[in-house]
C-alpha positions in Angstrom: -82.7 -41.8 -68.5 -84.4 -39.7 -65.8 -82.6 -37.6 -63.2 -84.0 -39.5 -60.2 -82.6 -42.7 -61.7 -79.2 -41.0 -62.3 -79.1 -39.9 -58.6 -79.2 -43.5 -57.5 -76.2 -44.5 -59.7 -72.7 -45.0 -58.4 -69.3 -45.4 -59.8 -67.8 -48.5 -61.2 -64.5 -50.0 -60.2 -61.2 -49.3 -61.8 -62.3 -51.1 -64.9 -64.4 -48.1 -65.9 -61.3 -46.4 -67.4 -60.8 -49.5 -69.6 -64.4 -49.5 -70.6 -64.2 -45.8 -71.6 -61.1 -46.4 -73.7 -62.5 -49.5 -75.3 -65.2 -47.6 -77.0 -62.8 -45.1 -78.5 -63.6 -41.8 -76.8 -60.5 -40.0 -75.8 -60.3 -36.4 -76.8 -63.7 -36.2 -78.5 -65.5 -36.9 -75.1 -65.9 -33.1 -75.0 -67.9 -33.2 -78.2 -71.1 -31.1 -78.7 -73.3 -34.2 -78.1 -71.5 -35.0 -74.9 -71.8 -31.4 -73.6 -75.4 -31.1 -74.7 -76.4 -34.3 -72.9 -74.6 -33.2 -69.7 -76.3 -29.9 -69.8 -79.7 -31.6 -70.1 -79.0 -34.1 -67.3 -77.9 -31.4 -64.8 -80.5 -28.8 -65.8 -82.7 -29.4 -62.7 -79.8 -29.5 -60.3 -78.5 -26.0 -59.6 -75.3 -27.3 -57.9 -74.2 -29.4 -60.8 -75.3 -26.8 -63.4 -73.2 -24.1 -61.8 -70.1 -26.3 -61.9 -70.5 -27.5 -65.4 -71.3 -24.1 -66.7 -68.1 -22.8 -65.1 -66.1 -25.5 -67.0 -67.9 -25.2 -70.3 -69.4 -28.7 -69.7 -65.9 -30.3 -69.9 -65.8 -33.7 -68.3 -64.5 -34.0 -64.7 -64.3 -37.8 -64.8 -64.6 -39.1 -68.3 -61.4 -39.0 -70.4 -58.2 -40.7 -71.3 -55.7 -38.3 -69.6 -53.7 -39.2 -66.6 -55.6 -36.6 -64.6 -59.0 -38.2 -65.4 -57.6 -41.6 -64.6 -56.2 -40.4 -61.3 -59.6 -38.8 -60.3 -61.5 -42.0 -61.1 -58.9 -44.2 -59.3 -58.9 -42.0 -56.2 -62.7 -41.9 -56.0 -63.2 -45.6 -56.5 -60.7 -46.2 -53.8 -62.5 -43.8 -51.4 -66.0 -45.1 -51.9 -64.8 -48.7 -51.7 -63.5 -47.9 -48.2 -66.6 -46.0 -47.1 -67.5 -48.7 -44.6 -64.3 -48.0 -42.7 -65.9 -44.7 -41.8 -69.2 -46.3 -40.8 -70.8 -45.3 -44.1 -72.9 -47.6 -46.2 -71.1 -48.6 -49.4 -74.4 -49.6 -51.0 -75.5 -45.9 -50.7 -73.1 -45.3 -53.6 -74.6 -48.2 -55.5 -71.7 -49.6 -57.5 -73.8 -52.4 -59.2 -76.0 -50.0 -61.1 -73.1 -47.9 -62.3 -71.2 -51.0 -63.3 -74.1 -52.1 -65.5 -74.3 -48.6 -66.9 -70.6 -48.5 -67.7 -70.6 -51.9 -69.3 -73.4 -50.9 -71.7 -71.9 -47.4 -72.5 -71.4 -47.1 -76.3 -72.4 -43.5 -77.1 -71.5 -40.1 -75.9 -75.0 -39.9 -74.4 -74.1 -42.9 -72.2 -70.8 -41.4 -71.3 -72.4 -38.2 -70.3 -74.8 -40.1 -68.1 -71.9 -41.8 -66.4 -70.1 -38.4 -66.0 -73.2 -36.8 -64.3 -73.8 -39.8 -62.1 -70.2 -39.8 -60.9 -70.5 -36.1 -60.0 -73.8 -36.7 -58.2 -72.3 -39.6 -56.2 -69.2 -37.6 -55.5 -71.2 -34.8 -53.9 -73.2 -37.3 -51.8 -70.0 -39.1 -50.6 -68.1 -35.8 -49.9 -71.0 -34.4 -47.8 -71.5 -37.7 -46.0 -67.9 -38.2 -45.0 -67.2 -34.6 -44.1 -70.4 -33.5 -42.3 -72.4 -36.6 -41.7 -74.9 -38.9 -43.2 -77.8 -37.6 -41.0 -79.3 -34.3 -40.1 -79.0 -33.9 -36.3 -82.1 -31.9 -35.6 -84.2 -34.6 -37.4 -82.9 -37.1 -34.8 -83.8 -35.2 -31.7 -84.8 -31.6 -30.9 -82.2 -31.7 -28.2 -79.3 -32.1 -30.7 -78.9 -28.5 -31.6 -75.7 -29.0 -33.5 -74.8 -26.4 -36.2 -73.2 -28.7 -38.8 -70.5 -26.9 -40.9 -72.0 -27.8 -44.3 -69.9 -27.0 -47.3 -71.0 -25.5 -50.6 -71.4 -28.3 -53.2 -70.0 -26.1 -56.0 -66.8 -25.7 -53.9 -66.5 -29.5 -53.5 -66.4 -29.9 -57.3 -64.3 -26.9 -58.0 -61.7 -27.6 -55.4 -61.6 -31.3 -56.3 -61.0 -30.4 -60.0 -58.1 -28.1 -58.9 -56.5 -30.5 -56.4 -54.6 -33.7 -56.1 -57.5 -36.2 -56.1 -56.1 -38.5 -53.4 -55.1 -35.6 -51.1 -58.5 -33.9 -51.5 -60.5 -37.1 -50.7 -58.3 -38.0 -47.7 -58.8 -34.5 -46.3 -62.6 -34.8 -46.2 -63.1 -36.8 -43.0 -62.5 -35.1 -39.6 -58.8 -34.5 -39.2 -59.0 -34.6 -35.4 -56.7 -37.4 -34.2 -59.5 -39.0 -32.2 -61.4 -39.8 -35.4 -58.5 -41.9 -36.7 -58.4 -43.6 -33.3 -62.1 -44.4 -33.5 -61.5 -45.9 -36.9 -58.9 -48.2 -35.5 -61.2 -49.2 -32.6 -64.0 -49.9 -35.1 -61.8 -52.4 -36.9 -60.7 -53.9 -33.6 -64.3 -54.4 -32.5 -65.3 -55.8 -35.9 -62.8 -58.6 -35.2 -64.0 -59.1 -31.7 -67.6 -59.4 -32.9 -66.5 -61.9 -35.6 -64.7 -64.1 -33.0 -67.3 -63.6 -30.2 -64.2 -63.5 -28.1 -65.7 -62.0 -24.9 -67.6 -65.2 -24.0 -70.9 -65.6 -22.2 -72.7 -63.4 -19.7 -71.2 -63.0 -16.2 -74.6 -62.9 -14.5 -75.6 -60.2 -12.0 -74.4 -61.4 -8.6 -71.9 -59.0 -7.0 -68.3 -60.2 -6.8 -65.7 -58.7 -4.6 -62.1 -59.2 -3.4 -61.7 -62.5 -1.6 -64.4 -64.3 -3.5 -63.7 -67.6 -5.3 -65.7 -69.9 -7.6 -66.9 -70.2 -11.2 -68.2 -66.7 -11.4 -64.8 -65.3 -10.4 -63.2 -67.5 -13.1 -65.7 -66.1 -15.7 -64.9 -62.6 -14.5 -61.2 -63.3 -14.8 -61.6 -64.7 -18.3 -63.7 -61.8 -19.5 -61.1 -59.2 -18.3 -58.4 -61.2 -20.0 -60.3 -61.3 -23.2 -60.9 -57.5 -22.9 -57.2 -56.9 -22.4 -57.4 -55.8 -18.8 -55.5 -58.8 -17.3 -52.7 -61.0 -18.4 -53.5 -64.7 -18.9 -53.4 -66.6 -15.6 -55.1 -69.6 -13.9 -55.8 -67.9 -10.6 -59.3 -68.8 -9.2 -59.5 -66.1 -6.5 -60.6 -62.5 -6.6 -57.1 -61.3 -5.7 -55.4 -57.9 -5.9 -54.5 -58.3 -9.6 -58.1 -59.1 -10.5 -59.2 -56.1 -8.3 -56.8 -53.8 -10.1 -58.1 -55.0 -13.5 -61.7 -54.3 -12.4 -60.6 -50.9 -11.2 -59.1 -50.1 -14.6 -62.2 -51.3 -16.3 -64.3 -49.1 -14.1 -62.2 -46.0 -14.9 -62.7 -46.7 -18.6 -66.4 -46.9 -18.2 -67.1 -43.9 -16.0 -67.8 -45.9 -12.8 -66.6 -45.2 -9.3 -63.3 -47.1 -9.1 -63.7 -49.3 -6.0 -62.5 -52.6 -7.5 -65.8 -54.3 -6.7 -67.7 -56.0 -9.5 -71.1 -54.7 -8.4 -74.3 -54.3 -10.5 -73.2 -51.3 -12.4 -69.8 -52.8 -13.3 -71.3 -56.2 -14.2 -73.8 -54.4 -16.4 -71.0 -52.7 -18.3 -69.0 -56.0 -18.5 -72.1 -57.7 -20.0 -72.7 -55.1 -22.7 -72.2 -57.0 -26.0 -69.4 -56.1 -28.3 -71.9 -55.4 -31.0 -73.4 -52.6 -28.9 -69.9 -51.2 -28.3 -69.3 -51.3 -32.1 -72.6 -49.3 -32.6 -71.3 -46.7 -30.2 -68.1 -46.3 -32.1 -69.9 -45.8 -35.4 -72.3 -43.3 -33.9 -69.3 -41.4 -32.3 -67.8 -41.2 -35.8 -71.0 -39.7 -37.2 -71.1 -37.3 -34.4 -67.6 -36.1 -35.1 -68.5 -35.5 -38.7 -71.3 -33.2 -37.5 -68.6 -31.1 -35.6 -66.0 -31.3 -38.3 -64.5 -27.9 -37.7 -61.9 -26.2 -35.6 -63.1 -26.3 -32.0 -60.7 -23.6 -30.9 -57.1 -23.6 -29.6 -58.5 -23.2 -26.1 -62.0 -24.5 -25.6 -64.4 -26.1 -23.0 -65.7 -29.6 -23.7 -68.6 -30.9 -21.7 -69.4 -34.5 -22.5 -72.9 -35.1 -21.1 -72.6 -38.9 -20.9 -69.2 -38.7 -19.2 -70.4 -36.2 -16.6 -67.2 -34.1 -17.0 -66.2 -30.6 -18.0 -62.8 -30.1 -19.4 -60.7 -27.1 -20.4 -58.5 -28.0 -23.4 -55.5 -26.1 -24.7 -53.9 -27.2 -28.0 -55.5 -30.7 -27.7 -54.2 -31.1 -24.1 -56.6 -31.3 -21.2 -55.5 -28.6 -18.8 -58.3 -29.0 -16.3 -61.0 -31.6 -15.7 -63.9 -31.7 -13.2 -66.9 -33.8 -12.5 -70.3 -32.5 -13.6 -74.0 -33.0 -13.1 -76.3 -32.7 -16.1 -80.1 -32.5 -16.7 -82.4 -35.2 -15.5 -83.7 -37.7 -18.0 -87.1 -35.9 -18.3 -88.6 -34.2 -21.3 -88.1 -30.6 -20.0 -84.8 -31.2 -18.2 -82.4 -33.0 -20.6 -79.3 -31.0 -21.4 -79.2 -30.2 -25.1 -76.1 -30.5 -27.3 -74.8 -27.3 -28.9 -71.8 -25.1 -29.2 -71.4 -21.4 -28.2 -68.9 -18.9 -26.8 -68.3 -18.3 -23.1 -68.1 -14.6 -22.5 -68.2 -14.0 -18.7 -68.4 -15.4 -15.3 -70.6 -14.1 -12.5 -69.3 -14.3 -9.0 -71.9 -14.4 -6.2 -74.7 -14.8 -8.7 -78.4 -14.1 -8.1 -80.6 -17.0 -9.2 -83.3 -15.7 -11.4 -85.7 -18.7 -11.1 -86.9 -19.8 -14.5 -90.7 -19.3 -14.8 -91.1 -23.0 -15.6 -89.7 -23.9 -12.2 -91.4 -21.1 -10.4 -94.9 -22.1 -11.5 -94.6 -25.9 -11.6 -92.5 -26.4 -8.4 -92.8 -23.3 -6.2 -96.3 -22.0 -6.8 -97.9 -25.2 -5.4 -95.8 -24.8 -2.2 -96.8 -21.2 -1.8 -100.4 -22.1 -2.2 -100.0 -24.4 0.8 -98.0 -21.9 2.8 -97.3 -18.3 1.6 -94.4 -18.0 4.0 -92.6 -21.1 2.9 -89.5 -21.1 0.7 -88.1 -18.2 2.7 -84.8 -18.4 0.8 -86.6 -17.0 -2.3 -87.8 -13.4 -2.8 -90.8 -12.5 -5.0 -90.8 -9.2 -7.1 -93.7 -7.5 -8.9 -93.7 -5.9 -12.3 -92.2 -2.7 -10.8 -89.2 -4.6 -9.3 -90.6 -4.2 -5.8 -90.4 -7.0 -3.2 -93.7 -8.7 -2.6 -95.2 -9.1 0.9 -96.3 -12.7 0.7 -98.7 -12.3 3.6 -100.7 -9.9 1.5 -101.4 -12.4 -1.3 -103.6 -15.5 -1.7 -101.5 -17.6 -4.1 -104.5 -19.9 -4.7 -105.8 -17.1 -7.0 -103.0 -17.8 -9.5 -102.2 -20.7 -11.8 -99.3 -21.4 -14.1 -100.6 -18.9 -16.7 -101.5 -16.0 -14.3 -98.7 -16.1 -11.7 -97.5 -12.5 -11.9 -94.2 -12.5 -9.9 -90.5 -12.9 -10.6 -88.8 -15.2 -8.2 -85.2 -14.7 -7.2 -82.6 -16.1 -4.8 -80.0 -13.6 -3.7 -76.3 -14.4 -3.5 -75.3 -16.8 -0.7 -73.5 -20.0 -0.1 -76.9 -21.8 -0.2 -77.8 -20.2 -3.6 -78.9 -22.9 -6.1 -76.2 -21.6 -8.5 -73.5 -21.7 -5.7 -71.0 -18.9 -5.8 -70.1 -18.7 -9.4 -71.7 -19.2 -12.8 -70.2 -19.2 -16.3 -72.3 -17.7 -19.1 -72.3 -18.4 -22.8 -75.6 -16.7 -23.9 -77.7 -19.2 -25.8 -81.4 -19.7 -26.6 -81.5 -22.7 -24.4 -80.7 -20.7 -21.2 -78.0 -23.3 -20.4 -74.9 -22.4 -18.4 -72.2 -23.9 -16.1 -72.4 -23.2 -12.4 -71.4 -24.1 -8.8 -73.9 -25.9 -6.6 -74.4 -26.4 -2.8 -75.4 -30.1 -3.5 -71.9 -31.5 -3.4 -73.0 -35.1 -2.5 -74.3 -35.7 -6.1 -70.8 -35.7 -7.5 -70.1 -39.0 -5.8 -72.7 -40.9 -7.9 -71.9 -42.8 -11.0 -74.9 -41.5 -13.0 -75.2 -37.7 -12.4 -78.5 -36.7 -14.1 -80.1 -34.4 -11.5 -80.3 -30.8 -12.8 -83.0 -28.9 -14.6 -80.7 -28.8 -17.7 -77.8 -26.6 -16.7 -74.3 -28.1 -16.0 -73.2 -28.1 -12.4 -69.4 -28.3 -11.6 -67.8 -30.1 -8.7 -64.7 -27.7 -8.7 -66.1 -24.4 -10.0 -63.5 -22.2 -8.3 -60.6 -24.1 -9.9 -62.4 -24.0 -13.2 -62.6 -20.2 -12.8 -58.9 -19.9 -11.9 -57.9 -21.8 -15.0 -60.0 -19.6 -17.2 -58.6 -16.4 -15.6 -55.0 -17.5 -16.2 -55.3 -15.9 -19.7 -55.9 -12.4 -18.2 -54.9 -12.3 -14.6 -51.4 -12.7 -13.2 -52.8 -14.0 -9.9 -56.1 -15.6 -10.9 -56.9 -17.2 -7.6 -56.3 -14.0 -5.6 -58.3 -12.0 -8.1 -61.2 -14.4 -7.9 -61.3 -14.6 -4.2 -61.1 -10.8 -3.8 -64.4 -10.6 -5.8 -65.9 -13.5 -3.9 -65.3 -12.0 -0.4 -67.3 -8.8 -1.3 -70.5 -10.9 -1.2 -71.8 -8.8 -4.1 -72.8 -10.0 -7.5 -69.8 -9.2 -9.8 -69.5 -9.9 -13.5 -66.1 -10.7 -14.9 -65.7 -10.5 -18.7 -63.4 -13.0 -20.3 -61.0 -10.9 -22.4 -60.6 -13.9 -24.7 -64.0 -15.6 -25.0 -63.8 -19.3 -25.0 -65.7 -21.7 -27.3 -67.9 -24.1 -25.3 -69.0 -27.5 -26.8 -71.7 -29.5 -25.1 -71.3 -33.0 -26.7 -72.8 -36.4 -26.2 -70.3 -39.2 -26.8 -70.7 -42.7 -25.5 -67.4 -43.8 -27.1 -64.1 -41.8 -26.8 -60.5 -42.8 -27.3 -58.0 -40.8 -25.2 -54.5 -40.5 -26.5 -53.0 -42.4 -23.6 -55.3 -45.3 -22.9 -58.0 -47.8 -24.0 -61.3 -46.8 -25.5 -63.8 -45.5 -23.0 -67.5 -46.2 -23.1 -70.4 -44.4 -21.4 -74.1 -45.1 -21.0 -76.5 -43.7 -23.5 -78.2 -41.6 -20.7 -80.9 -40.0 -22.8 -81.2 -42.7 -25.5 -80.0 -40.3 -28.2 -77.3 -42.7 -29.5 -79.9 -45.4 -30.0 -82.0 -43.0 -32.1 -78.9 -42.1 -34.2 -78.1 -45.8 -34.7 -81.6 -46.5 -35.8 -81.4 -43.7 -38.3 -78.0 -44.8 -39.6 -79.4 -48.4 -40.0 -82.3 -47.0 -42.0 -79.7 -45.5 -44.3 -78.0 -48.8 -44.8 -75.3 -48.7 -42.2 -74.7 -52.2 -40.8 -72.2 -53.8 -38.5 -69.3 -55.4 -40.3 -67.2 -58.3 -39.1 -63.6 -58.9 -39.9 -61.8 -62.3 -39.5 -58.2 -62.4 -38.4 
């Protein structure tokens, strides 16, 4: 049997132990023929060869001892429940392995089962711990450094551990992962019952309205759990309160009016929500590591930035992220925040200088008087002495800067976590943008609605009077860098489904279409929506 075929094979059900015993191979499963066959089958797989060499080719799975039985039992239980994690059970191909087990009569056959089980174990362990997909293959903007584990360590640690405990510890241990699992089951039941009913249409509804559409709105909110059962036919205060709660859970301005944006979210099918949950679980597997006792979490789809201490949100503010354009979408990655700059100078990125500002200067050299141009020697350029029509995007020779001021594009403070994407958090003079539901307006960096309060919160770890300290630097009007004595991990994530500890599941729009790409990739790997009756 060829190695490619073996890689496709999966474990049988609990009857495998009985099959092994029935052909009379207890202690002599470690015979020379067994070991030789295992060695041949793993020869082209360095990961498996290393492990089996370390054990003298002793079987990990095949045997009559209680330990071998417990390993098989734990593993069969785990892969049988793979779909509860949004993983495709068929990827672990139980039918082929069952057939192989049923025909096993020789030590060669048993060795083939042994190797196939180990191969499948490695596939499952990696899938459930660090994800089924490779993020960078989905989108160049998903720059997630997945904490992949060494395959030898998987096998070695499993061999030396309680099998059930080891397998249960593989998925993300963050409490939200378990909450997503529960919501997945809940939405599978919703999809099975089609319990949300028909579309509500798109005509705006507001307090005081009556009629069939109000009744449909009422019934939809009852079905979703936002309203207790009632027979009221008017858009009254209780219906308005239910709409407000729904809006909060979906990142909308909470005015209690069922306008176009709210109706669009209400009309989103339960199947789409279930897809979001499964994608969120895959994304959590990509980040299956310690995020830091204190860290900053920026959820791009939620347009928020949070400071989190020991799993508790200590500060939250609205944000603006990159526009949905090829060169402006904010990427996803993690890094370490090291300092803040008060009264920052804006060093205009060359891409902005040549594509947005050069054409303006070609029309009027004295325009854009809030910007200063510098030559290669760092000297200020006299614009009147230059014909900017002589330059194009490749030959434009000047650096463009905006000096510290309240009108500076970066506002009065920026927060740096040096990264190859040149992304940072900062203040902005464009405060009106924070009142919008969908806040995709920047060139890629993350703008904060309350940057001063954000700074105070960060400075608490090193300043007795953080507000006074910050404002003392601010009033100088000079650019001042403040190092964070305890650098803070920053995680720019993209989650359209989140489950807070104290409320219902929250959903957000797939602003850049990345979740749809992930769902398509998961589907191509065999992930499908399940439905559960009852």
